[in-house]
N, C-alpha and C positions, 0 to 999 in steps of 0.2 A: 102938686106938687108943692103949693106953697102951702094948701094945709098938712101937709105932712111937717113940715117944718116947724109952724104953728104948733101940734102935736108935743111936739119933739121938745119946743120951748120951753109952754108948759110944763112937760112934765120933768124937767131940769130945772126947774122954776117953784115948784112946789114945798110948801113949808116940810120940815121932816118931822116926823113925831117924834115928841116928846122920851116917850118912854124907848123908842129905839137912840134917839142920840145917848141917851145914860149908856145905854147897853154897850153901844159902841166903844164910848167913852172909857167905861172901866176896861173893856178889853183893849184897849192902846194903852191906857193908865197901866193894866198890868203890867209887873217885873217880867220879861223874857227869860225862861232858862236859858242860857246863852255859853256855847260851851268856852271855856275861858285859855287862854296863852299853857303853856304845856303839858296839854292833856294827851295822854297816849292810846290811842287802841291797838286789842287785841283780840283775835278770833279765838273765842270759849268751843273749847271739846270735851267729849268723857273719851278715855281710855279704860276700860274694867269699872272701876268704884269712882274711878279721880276726875273731875273736872282739873283743865290745864290752861291756861294761856300762849299764843304765842303773838309776838309781831305784829299785825295787818299788812304791814308793806313788803313781808316775805313769803305770801300766799302768793298763787297766781288762778289759783281754782280749785275748786269745793263739785266732787263728782260724785254721783252713786259707787254701790258696787262694780268692782272689777275683777277678775279672776290673775291672782297674784303665782305668776311662773316660777318655780324654786328651781333655783339654780344646781348645779350635780354638785355634789361636797361644802355645801357652803348651808348645809339644815342646822336650826336651833340658834343660827344667831341674831345680831342686829340686821342684818340685810335678809329679806326674808324674799326673797328674788325679783321679779321684772314680771312692770304690769304695762299693757299698753292704753297710752293714751291718745286716742284721734290718731290712733297710727304711729307714732312713736311710742317707742320702749323707754321707760323711768325705772331706777332703784329704785323697790318699793324695801319700806325696813320699820322696822317693828319698832317703836317708840315705847312699846310696856317692857320690852328685855332692854331698851338703854336705862330707862330710869327705875328699873326694878319693879316694876306695877302687878298687882297681882291682877288674874284677868275675873272679870265678874262672874257672878254663877251663873248658870247655863247659858254660857254663849258657847259655840260652834266652835271646833279647833278646826273648821274646814278652811279651805284659803279664803271662802267670799265674805267678805268683810261689810261692815253698814256702810261706811264712808271712807273715798279719798281725799287726801290732803294733797293737792298738788304745790311745792313752792320753790321759790327760786332766792338765793341769799350768792349774789354777787356771782351769779352764774353759777351757780353748783344747785342743778333744780336735782329733785327727790319729790317722793315718794309717802306718805304715814297713814296704814289704815288705823278708822278709829270709831268707836263706839257710834256716838253720836255729837253735833256740831249745832252749839246753841245760835253763834254770829259772832257779829262786831259787839264791843263793849267797851268804849269809851273810858275813861279813866283818870285820876289825878296823881300822879306819881307819889305826892306824899300820901296816898290811902295805903300804900302798900306794908304791909307789915313786913318783921323780919322773918324769917324762914325759921319754924319751930327746932328746938336745940333737938331733939327727939328722930326728925328729920333730915336737919343739914350735915352728917356723917353719911347720908345710903344717897343712893345713884340719883335719884329725884330732885335730893334737897342740895347736889354738888351742883344741876344742872337750871336751879329756880331763885330767880333776883329775888324774889318778894310775893308774899302770900292776900290776895284779895280777897274782899267779902264781896258777895255775889248771888241774891237770891238767897239767903240763908244756907248759902255753901261755900267754903274755901275755896280758891279758888289756885293753884300755882302758877306763877308767871315762868314760863320758860325764858333761859338767856338763849335768843335765839343764834349768835355767837359761840358759846358751850354746847349749844345738841348738834351744828353743823361740824365743829370741828370733833368729836366724838364719833359722827357718822364717819367724816371722811381719815379718820385716826382706825375706824375699824374696816375699811376699803384694803389700807395699804399692807 
């Protein structure tokens, strides 16, 4: 037992090689990219050709394809139907119709979509079908650009708080309060 203790003490008391010490010093001295105060996060997703972002805190789940069950006398509007999410029926809305977005070429018009976003804002749960989900992106609110004048008077522009540059693309950051207000207004 004493031999093991002596061996461990020798291991801990040995000299650190100079090149390892320099490498570790440089690593510790490097300025870390720390996320500052005031940053916000969004979930970036695509509908048709458009990249959109919605505040992270309204999301509950991102799941794969689900069958959307249409409702009688409610076809072609913002409300797409009902979707079963782990045994619970949720209203499934079409953000592309709400925002007046063009569908991407080659997308199916069937009831199966690529991804389903389940959101909850102040107790209002809803689901949205989207083409693709990138994930979470953090940004500084000062990086938001104004909505272009060509977009300001259309539905997508009215629900947008600003535009972000992300991976060479423009992402429209949606105002979750306005989006949920429009969805509830459509149900009335």
